[in-house]
C-alpha positions in Angstrom: -10.8 16.8 80.1 -12.1 13.4 79.3 -14.6 13.2 76.4 -17.3 11.8 78.6 -17.2 14.9 80.9 -17.7 17.2 77.9 -21.0 15.6 76.8 -24.3 17.0 77.9 -25.3 15.6 81.4 -28.4 13.9 80.0 -26.3 12.1 77.4 -23.9 11.1 80.2 -26.8 9.6 82.2 -28.1 7.6 79.2 -24.7 6.4 78.1 -24.3 4.7 81.6 -27.9 3.8 82.3 -29.6 3.2 79.0 -26.7 1.8 77.0 -25.0 0.2 80.0 -21.6 1.4 78.9 -18.9 1.9 81.6 -17.6 4.8 79.6 -16.8 5.9 76.0 -14.6 4.0 73.6 -11.3 5.6 72.7 -12.6 7.0 69.4 -15.6 8.5 71.1 -13.4 9.9 73.9 -11.0 11.6 71.5 -13.6 12.9 69.1 -15.7 14.7 71.8 -13.7 17.8 72.4 -12.8 18.8 68.8 -16.4 18.2 67.5 -18.0 20.1 70.4 -15.5 22.8 69.6 -16.8 23.0 66.0 -13.9 21.4 64.2 -14.2 19.4 61.0 -13.1 15.8 61.5 -12.6 12.4 59.9 -13.3 9.6 62.4 -11.6 6.3 61.6 -12.5 2.9 63.2 -13.3 -0.6 62.1 -16.9 -1.6 61.4 -18.9 -1.5 64.7 -16.2 0.7 66.2 -18.7 3.3 67.6 -18.3 5.9 64.9 -21.9 7.0 64.9 -21.9 7.8 68.6 -18.5 9.4 68.3 -20.0 11.9 65.8 -23.5 12.3 67.1 -23.0 12.6 70.9 -20.8 15.7 70.6 -23.1 17.2 68.0 -26.1 16.6 70.2 -24.2 18.3 73.0 -23.6 21.3 70.7 -27.2 21.3 69.8 -28.2 21.7 73.4 -25.5 24.1 74.4 -26.0 26.4 71.5 -29.8 26.0 71.4 -30.0 24.8 67.8 -33.5 24.7 66.4 -35.2 23.1 63.3 -33.1 20.7 61.1 -29.6 21.4 62.5 -27.7 18.2 61.6 -27.8 16.5 58.2 -26.7 12.8 58.4 -25.8 11.7 54.9 -25.3 8.0 53.8 -24.6 6.4 50.4 -27.4 3.9 50.8 -31.1 4.3 51.6 -31.0 0.9 53.4 -28.3 2.3 55.7 -30.4 5.3 56.5 -33.4 3.1 57.3 -31.2 1.0 59.5 -29.7 3.9 61.4 -32.8 6.0 61.9 -34.2 4.2 65.0 -30.9 4.4 66.8 -30.4 8.1 66.1 -34.1 8.8 66.9 -33.5 7.1 70.3 -30.4 9.2 71.0 -32.2 12.4 70.0 -35.3 11.6 72.1 -33.1 11.5 75.3 -32.8 15.3 74.8 -36.4 15.9 73.6 -35.2 16.0 70.0 -36.1 14.1 66.9 -34.6 12.3 63.9 -36.3 11.4 60.6 -35.4 10.1 57.2 -35.9 11.7 53.7 -35.0 9.7 50.6 -36.7 8.5 47.4 -38.7 5.7 49.1 -40.1 8.0 51.8 -43.8 8.7 51.3 -45.1 12.2 50.4 -47.1 12.3 53.7 -43.9 11.8 55.7 -42.1 14.5 53.7 -45.0 16.8 54.5 -44.7 16.1 58.2 -40.9 16.8 58.0 -41.6 20.2 56.4 -44.2 21.0 59.0 -42.5 19.7 62.1 -38.8 19.9 61.3 -36.8 17.2 63.1 -33.4 18.1 64.6 -31.6 15.4 62.6 -32.4 14.6 59.0 -31.0 11.4 57.5 -30.7 11.7 53.7 -28.7 11.0 50.6 -26.9 13.6 48.5 -29.4 13.1 45.7 -32.4 13.7 48.0 -30.6 16.8 49.5 -30.2 18.2 46.0 -33.9 17.5 45.2 -34.8 19.6 48.2 -32.7 22.5 46.9 -34.3 22.4 43.4 -37.9 21.4 44.2 -40.7 23.8 43.7 -42.5 22.1 46.5 -39.8 22.7 49.1 -38.7 26.1 50.5 -35.1 25.0 51.0 -34.1 28.2 52.8 -36.8 27.7 55.3 -36.5 23.9 55.7 -32.7 23.8 55.9 -32.2 27.3 57.3 -31.1 25.9 60.7 -28.5 23.4 59.5 -25.2 23.8 61.4 -23.4 20.5 60.8 -23.2 17.6 58.3 -22.2 14.1 59.1 -21.1 11.9 56.2 -21.2 8.2 57.0 -19.0 5.8 55.0 -17.3 8.8 53.6 -14.8 6.7 51.6 -17.6 5.2 49.6 -18.3 8.8 48.3 -14.8 10.1 48.0 -13.5 7.6 45.4 -16.6 8.0 43.1 -18.4 10.8 41.2 -21.0 10.8 44.0 -18.3 12.4 46.1 -17.9 15.4 43.8 -21.7 15.6 43.6 -21.9 15.6 47.4 -19.3 18.3 47.9 -20.9 20.5 45.2 -24.4 20.1 46.8 -23.0 21.0 50.2 -21.2 24.0 48.7 -24.5 25.2 47.2 -26.3 24.7 50.6 -23.6 26.8 52.3 -24.0 29.5 49.6 -27.8 29.5 50.3 -27.3 29.8 54.0 -24.4 32.2 53.9 -22.3 30.3 56.3 -19.9 27.3 56.5 -21.1 24.0 58.0 -19.2 21.8 60.3 -18.3 18.6 58.4 -17.7 15.2 60.1 -16.9 12.1 58.0 -16.7 8.5 59.2 -14.9 5.7 57.6 -13.2 2.4 58.2 -9.4 2.2 57.6 -8.1 4.2 54.6 -4.6 4.7 53.3 -4.6 8.5 53.2 -6.8 9.9 56.0 -5.3 13.4 55.9 -6.1 13.8 52.2 -9.6 12.4 52.9 -10.1 15.2 55.4 -8.9 17.8 53.0 -11.3 16.4 50.4 -14.3 16.5 52.7 -13.5 20.1 53.6 -13.5 21.0 49.9 -10.1 22.6 50.3 -11.5 25.3 52.5 -9.3 26.7 55.3 -11.1 25.4 58.4 -10.0 23.7 61.5 -10.0 19.9 61.1 -8.3 16.7 62.3 -8.2 13.0 61.9 -9.3 11.0 64.9 -7.9 7.5 64.8 -6.9 6.3 68.2 -4.4 3.5 68.7 -6.0 0.9 71.0 -3.6 -0.7 73.4 -3.2 -4.3 74.2 -2.2 -5.5 70.7 -4.4 -6.4 67.8 -6.2 -9.8 67.8 -5.0 -11.8 64.8 -8.0 -12.7 62.6 -8.6 -16.2 61.3 -8.1 -16.0 57.5 -8.4 -19.2 55.4 -8.3 -19.6 51.6 -9.8 -22.7 49.9 -9.9 -23.5 46.2 -13.2 -25.2 45.5 -13.6 -25.0 41.7 -17.4 -24.3 41.3 -20.5 -22.7 42.8 -21.9 -26.1 43.5 -18.9 -27.1 45.5 -19.0 -23.8 47.4 -22.7 -24.5 48.3 -21.8 -28.0 49.5 -19.0 -26.6 51.8 -21.2 -23.8 53.2 -24.0 -26.2 53.8 -21.8 -28.6 55.8 -19.5 -26.1 57.7 -20.3 -24.1 60.8 -23.7 -25.6 61.4 -25.8 -23.7 63.9 -23.9 -20.5 63.1 -25.0 -17.3 61.4 -23.0 -16.8 58.2 -22.7 -13.8 55.9 -21.5 -14.8 52.4 -20.2 -12.1 50.1 -20.2 -12.6 46.3 -18.9 -10.4 43.5 -22.1 -10.3 41.3 -25.9 -10.3 41.6 -25.9 -13.4 39.3 -23.7 -15.3 41.6 -25.8 -14.2 44.6 -28.9 -15.7 43.0 -27.2 -18.9 41.9 -25.5 -19.6 45.2 -28.6 -18.7 47.1 -30.7 -21.2 45.1 -28.1 -24.0 45.5 -28.0 -23.4 49.3 -31.8 -23.6 49.5 -31.8 -26.8 47.5 -29.5 -28.2 50.3 -32.0 -27.3 53.0 -30.0 -24.3 54.3 -32.1 -21.3 55.6 -30.9 -18.7 53.1 -31.6 -15.1 52.5 -30.4 -12.9 49.7 -29.5 -9.2 49.4 -28.4 -7.2 46.3 -29.2 -4.0 44.6 -31.7 -5.4 42.0 -34.0 -6.8 44.7 -36.9 -4.5 45.8 -36.4 -2.5 48.9 -39.1 -4.6 50.6 -37.5 -7.9 49.6 -34.1 -6.8 50.9 -35.5 -5.4 54.1 -37.4 -8.6 54.7 -34.3 -10.7 54.1 -32.1 -8.6 56.3 -34.6 -8.4 59.2 -35.2 -12.2 59.1 -31.5 -12.9 59.0 -30.8 -10.5 61.9 -33.2 -12.4 64.1 -32.3 -16.0 63.1 -29.7 -18.5 63.9 -28.2 -21.3 61.8 -28.7 -19.5 58.5 -26.9 -17.8 55.7 -27.4 -14.5 53.9 -25.7 -14.1 50.5 -25.0 -10.5 49.6 -23.1 -8.3 47.2 -21.4 -5.2 48.5 -24.9 -3.9 49.7 -24.1 -5.4 53.1 -20.4 -4.4 53.1 -21.3 -1.0 54.7 -22.6 -0.6 58.2 -26.1 -2.1 57.9 -26.8 -4.0 61.1 -27.7 -7.6 60.5 -27.1 -8.7 64.1 -24.2 -10.7 65.6 -22.4 -12.7 63.0 -20.4 -15.9 63.5 -18.7 -16.2 60.1 -17.9 -14.2 57.0 -17.4 -16.2 53.9 -16.0 -14.6 50.7 -16.7 -16.2 47.3 -13.7 -15.4 45.1 -11.9 -12.1 46.0 -13.1 -8.6 46.8 -11.6 -6.0 44.5 -9.9 -4.0 47.2 -8.1 -4.4 50.5 -10.5 -1.8 51.9 -13.5 -3.9 51.0 -11.9 -7.0 52.6 -11.4 -5.0 55.9 -15.0 -3.8 55.8 -16.2 -7.4 55.4 -13.8 -8.9 58.0 -15.0 -6.2 60.4 -18.5 -7.7 60.4 -17.2 -10.6 62.7 -15.4 -10.8 66.0 -17.6 -8.2 67.7 -18.7 -10.3 70.7 -16.4 -10.8 73.6 -14.3 -13.9 73.2 -14.7 -14.1 69.5 -12.2 -13.5 66.7 -12.6 -11.8 63.3 -12.6 -14.4 60.6 -13.0 -14.8 56.8 -13.1 -18.0 54.8 -12.3 -17.5 51.0 -14.0 -20.0 48.7 -12.4 -19.5 45.3 -14.2 -20.8 42.3 -11.3 -20.8 39.9 -7.5 -20.8 39.7 -7.6 -17.1 38.7 -9.8 -16.1 41.7 -7.4 -18.1 44.0 -4.5 -16.0 42.8 -6.5 -12.8 43.1 -7.5 -13.6 46.7 -3.9 -14.3 47.6 -2.6 -11.2 45.8 -5.0 -9.0 47.7 -4.1 -10.8 51.0 -0.4 -10.2 50.2 -1.1 -6.5 50.2 -3.2 -6.7 53.4 -0.5 -8.7 55.2 2.0 -6.0 54.4 -0.3 -3.3 55.9 -1.2 -1.7 52.6 -4.7 -0.2 52.2 -5.8 1.7 49.1 -5.7 5.5 49.3 -9.1 7.0 48.6 -8.7 9.4 45.7 -11.3 11.6 44.0 -12.1 10.6 40.4 -10.1 12.9 38.1 -11.4 15.6 35.8 -15.1 15.6 36.7 -16.2 17.8 33.9 -19.6 16.1 33.5 -20.4 16.7 37.2 -19.5 20.4 36.7 -22.0 20.5 33.8 -24.6 18.8 35.9 -24.1 21.3 38.8 -24.5 24.3 36.5 -27.8 23.0 35.3 -28.9 22.0 38.8 -28.0 25.5 40.1 -30.1 27.0 37.4 -33.0 24.8 38.5 -32.4 25.8 42.2 -32.0 29.6 41.8 -34.0 29.9 38.5 -31.2 32.1 37.1 -27.4 31.7 37.2 -25.3 34.9 36.7 -23.1 34.8 33.5 -20.2 36.4 35.4 -18.5 35.0 38.5 -21.0 32.1 38.4 -18.4 29.7 40.0 -18.7 31.6 43.3 -21.8 29.5 44.1 -19.4 26.6 44.9 -16.9 28.5 46.9 -13.4 27.0 47.1 -14.5 23.6 45.7 -12.0 22.6 43.0 -14.8 21.2 40.7 -14.4 23.8 38.0 -11.0 23.6 36.3 -9.6 25.4 33.3 -12.4 24.1 31.1 -15.2 25.7 33.1 -15.9 28.5 30.8 -15.8 26.2 27.8 -18.5 24.0 29.5 -20.6 27.0 30.3 -20.3 28.3 26.7 -21.3 24.9 25.4 -24.4 24.7 27.6 -25.4 28.2 26.3 -24.5 27.5 22.6 -26.4 24.2 22.5 -29.5 25.4 24.2 -29.1 23.6 27.6 -29.2 27.1 29.0 -30.9 30.2 27.7 -29.7 33.6 28.7 -31.1 37.1 29.1 -30.2 40.2 31.0 -26.9 38.8 32.2 -28.1 35.5 33.6 -28.8 32.0 32.4 -31.8 29.7 32.9 -32.8 26.2 32.0 -33.2 25.7 28.2 -35.1 23.4 25.9 -32.2 20.9 25.4 -31.9 20.4 29.2 -35.6 19.7 29.2 -35.2 17.2 26.4 -32.3 15.3 27.8 -33.0 15.5 31.6 -36.5 16.8 32.1 -38.3 13.5 32.7 -40.0 13.2 36.1 -39.3 16.7 37.2 -35.6 16.5 36.2 -35.0 13.4 38.4 -32.5 12.2 35.8 -30.4 15.3 36.4 -30.2 14.6 40.2 -28.6 11.1 40.0 -25.0 11.1 39.0 -24.6 7.4 38.4 -25.8 5.5 35.3 -27.5 2.1 35.6 -28.5 -0.3 32.9 -32.3 -0.1 32.0 -34.2 -2.6 34.1 -37.7 -4.1 34.1 -39.5 -4.3 37.4 -40.6 -7.9 38.3 -44.0 -8.4 40.0 -45.5 -11.6 41.4 -49.2 -10.5 41.7 -49.0 -7.1 43.3 -45.7 -7.8 45.1 -42.6 -6.3 43.7 -39.7 -8.8 43.7 -36.9 -6.8 42.1 -35.6 -5.9 38.7 -33.8 -7.6 35.8 -32.0 -6.2 32.8 -33.4 -6.4 29.3 -31.1 -9.1 27.9 -32.5 -11.8 30.2 -35.9 -11.1 28.6 -34.7 -11.1 25.0 -32.2 -13.9 24.8 -33.4 -17.0 22.9 -34.7 -19.7 25.2 -36.3 -23.1 24.7 -39.6 -23.6 26.5 -40.9 -21.1 29.1 -38.8 -18.1 30.2 -37.8 -18.6 33.8 -36.1 -16.0 35.9 -34.0 -16.6 39.1 -34.6 -13.7 41.5 -34.5 -13.5 45.3 -33.2 -17.0 45.3 -36.4 -18.4 43.8 -37.5 -19.4 40.3 -40.3 -17.4 38.5 -42.0 -18.2 35.2 -42.6 -15.2 33.1 -46.3 -14.8 32.3 -46.4 -11.4 30.7 -44.0 -8.6 29.7 -45.3 -5.0 29.5 -42.6 -3.5 27.3 -44.0 0.0 27.4 -44.2 0.3 31.2 -41.1 -2.0 31.6 -42.9 -4.4 33.9 -42.6 -8.2 34.0 -45.3 -10.4 35.6 -44.3 -13.8 37.0 -45.5 -16.7 39.0 -43.6 -19.2 41.2 -42.3 -22.3 39.5 -40.2 -25.4 40.3 -38.4 -25.1 37.0 -34.7 -24.0 37.1 -34.4 -20.2 36.6 -31.7 -18.0 35.1 -30.0 -14.9 36.5 -28.1 -12.4 34.4 -26.8 -8.9 34.8 -24.2 -7.2 32.7 -21.2 -5.7 34.6 -17.6 -5.4 33.6 -15.2 -4.8 36.5 -12.0 -2.9 35.7 -9.6 -5.6 36.9 -7.0 -5.7 39.6 -5.2 -2.5 40.7 -1.5 -2.0 40.2 -0.7 -3.0 43.8 -2.9 -6.1 43.8 -1.5 -7.2 40.4 2.0 -6.9 41.9 0.8 -8.8 44.9 -0.3 -11.7 42.6 3.2 -11.6 41.0 4.8 -11.9 44.4 2.7 -14.9 45.3 3.7 -16.6 42.0 7.3 -15.9 42.9 6.9 -17.8 46.2 5.6 -15.3 48.8 2.7 -16.6 51.0 0.6 -13.9 52.7 1.5 -13.8 56.4 -1.3 -14.8 58.8 -3.3 -16.7 56.1 -4.0 -20.4 56.2 -4.3 -22.3 52.9 -6.3 -25.6 52.8 -4.7 -28.6 51.1 -6.7 -27.8 48.0 -5.5 -24.2 47.9 -1.9 -25.4 48.4 -2.2 -27.8 45.5 -3.8 -25.2 43.3 -1.1 -22.7 44.2 1.7 -25.2 43.5 0.2 -26.0 40.1 -0.1 -22.3 39.3 3.5 -21.5 40.3 4.7 -24.4 38.0 2.5 -23.6 35.0 3.0 -19.8 35.2 6.7 -19.8 36.1 7.6 -18.4 32.7 5.6 -15.3 33.4 7.6 -14.1 36.4 11.3 -13.7 37.2 13.0 -12.4 40.3 14.4 -8.9 39.8 13.0 -8.4 36.3 9.8 -8.3 34.3 9.3 -10.8 31.5 8.8 -10.3 27.8 8.4 -13.7 26.2 7.7 -15.3 22.9 4.8 -17.7 23.5 3.9 -21.0 21.9 2.1 -19.3 19.0 4.9 -16.9 18.3 3.3 -13.9 19.9 5.2 -11.6 22.2 3.8 -11.2 25.7 4.9 -8.4 28.1 4.1 -9.5 31.6 3.8 -6.1 33.3 1.7 -7.1 36.3 0.6 -3.5 36.4 -3.2 -3.5 36.5 -5.6 -2.8 33.7 -5.3 1.0 33.9 -1.6 1.1 33.7 -1.6 -1.5 30.8 -4.2 0.6 28.9 -1.9 3.6 29.4 1.2 1.7 28.1 -0.8 0.6 25.1 -1.7 4.2 24.3 2.0 5.3 24.7 3.4 2.4 22.7 1.3 1.8 19.5 4.4 0.5 17.7 4.7 -2.2 20.3 1.1 -3.0 21.3 -1.6 -3.9 18.7 -4.7 -1.9 19.1 -7.2 -4.7 19.0 -6.8 -6.7 22.2 -8.6 -7.2 25.5 -6.3 -5.5 28.0 -6.3 -7.0 31.5 -4.2 -6.5 34.7 -1.3 -8.9 34.0 -0.1 -8.8 30.4 0.1 -7.0 27.1 0.3 -8.7 23.7 3.0 -7.1 21.4 3.3 -7.2 17.6 4.5 -10.6 16.7 6.9 -9.5 13.9 9.1 -7.4 16.3 12.7 -8.4 17.1 14.2 -8.1 20.6 16.3 -5.2 19.4 13.3 -3.4 18.0 11.4 -3.9 21.3 14.4 -2.5 23.2 14.7 0.4 20.9 11.1 1.4 21.1 11.0 1.1 24.9 14.0 3.4 25.0 12.2 5.9 22.8 9.1 5.8 24.9 11.1 6.3 28.1 12.7 9.4 26.6 9.5 10.8 25.1 7.9 13.9 26.5 4.4 13.3 25.1 2.0 10.9 26.7 -1.2 10.0 24.9 -4.3 9.0 26.8 -6.1 5.7 25.9 -8.4 6.1 22.9 -12.2 6.2 23.7 -14.8 4.5 21.6 -17.7 6.9 21.0 -20.1 4.2 22.3 -18.4 4.4 25.7 -19.5 8.0 26.1 -23.0 6.7 26.7 -21.8 5.4 30.1 -20.6 8.8 31.2 -23.7 10.4 32.8 -24.4 14.0 31.5 -21.9 13.5 28.6 -24.6 15.1 26.4 -24.0 18.4 28.3 -20.3 18.4 27.4 -18.4 19.0 24.1 -17.5 15.6 22.8 -13.8 16.4 23.1 -14.1 17.2 26.8 -16.2 14.0 27.4 -13.5 11.9 25.7 -10.8 13.5 27.8 -12.7 12.9 31.0 -13.2 9.2 30.2 -9.6 8.8 29.0 -8.2 10.2 32.3 -10.3 7.7 34.3 -9.1 4.8 32.2 -5.4 5.7 32.7 -2.7 5.1 35.3 0.2 7.2 34.3 2.2 6.6 37.5 1.9 2.8 37.1 2.9 3.0 33.5 6.0 5.1 34.3 6.9 2.5 37.0 6.7 -0.3 34.4 8.9 1.6 32.0 11.6 2.1 34.7 11.9 -1.7 35.4 14.4 -4.1 34.2 13.1 -6.5 31.4 14.1 -10.1 30.9 13.5 -11.5 27.4 12.5 -15.1 27.0 12.7 -16.5 23.5 
């Protein structure tokens, strides 16, 4: 039976008459029967591929057929902005059937939450953190509010799965199922990923339930996108090009940092370009104003970090421009998918690379893309800190956690490994939990470390640098990190935020507020972030480009061709066909050109302390070796490492533990092991050791 025929008759009517669709798209057609039948599913399609309807139309049909009442569908997103963007559309679909959809997250007013508790909508859009806050709050009867939930939809599921928020999401869903005493149908939606079957198993929490991946092959052949790489040398040059190209069109420009978003946005405005800005340190109101204005405008630019990579609707786009290179092929596909949606248009992306290094990184990533490779989505390893957080959160939720068989609260979820009892014992011994009569409850140490604002610190699994909120009068502009307020400056302190310059008039250090006024002086933007460097596959893609491979389907401008020719000449000593180079450089130091990614190189450094000096900055391409080694000594040590049975993890500086959320609730040895496992790539390191080496003296 066709998917359209399975849907509720009222939905059929509105699909044709309200949406004006002649029928369902292939994904929507294939998803209808299994989802109406109660199966778990992963729905895969490019951005704007109709995934939301593919999930929700069958669930609304189930809702009608099975007479679900109260909050019966949870729609979970990684971003509050995405929830706000989706809510009107889901509310319209629900209203066709006399149903409702509302949003609950940290920015939703208490009055709205009160209305949700009184008049429960059929669909509740929320984040994992807000869902957990409902479970633990003394002001919410979770069993009553969520007692009717039958299904969970996880939008942009890949954004959760490769991050600690994924473990947190699965753990919260497991606790909800434990509270309700039944399993929930789980439907995840994603753009293209490299391992969809594993992603489905992850979403199911390894439970034995029916499930399938829905990823239809659309006939007619794929339209080849228009991909161009240019090497422009500076932010100023990028602004000149954007200001002069594609006039009259709507352009979305992606950048790799908040600082660059501010600087480029300011330069574009100076050139008379209607420019909007979106990044995570702007206030919600400022972002929403920019996104709404951009959605309704023409001949304009919005400069964004990854905040607009996901499915937030900013209207029909003409162009996507990428400054430098996205870190992953998956991100590139998400961004490319923002274009080519209108009939007669083609997906496109123009890369404007600000340096030689970023030109190589873009081409290395595109080399992987042109060969059909996309990153597999893999769960972060050894999430002991999330296990500790979940024990404490469960104690808040149930008031008491049993001391025996306590893992049963999370069902089959593989969150608690062989260290689980050691974690529980530590929480008890250190006073994070107190115990009495065979059960544990929140202790004084948990109050001390996580108790602020009703334990809100315990419900967010990501760590952000401390920020000061910036106000112009009563209007919140955004937030800045401490360093931009403490660095020495000559003259007045001027910030660059939301693409405008602001002179600091007062800093309230206690409340962490900064008061500013508009100025024509040049401002400064600064946020601290340290990316992990290229992956193994992309580093290898860069090497292939240096060896002469050009990514298929990619156009290089004359500037990019000249830059690449220069790079192939100047770096020819770093690559060789059929072998990996260890060379003696001009200063007499040995360099091992592994092209293995930062994680694999850190792992090799830990395995080979006799070869690799401890004090060096380790990147994706090369390792510096001890300068006093001979070729024979290097060969001998490599042979020893290849034959060795012990494999050390990278060493962890004690200061790095501060960046692991909830590390205080773990024994230091377990916290170190968790961080070390996340910094390593043992498979990549083993691959490097298996490869032939060419020695250049």
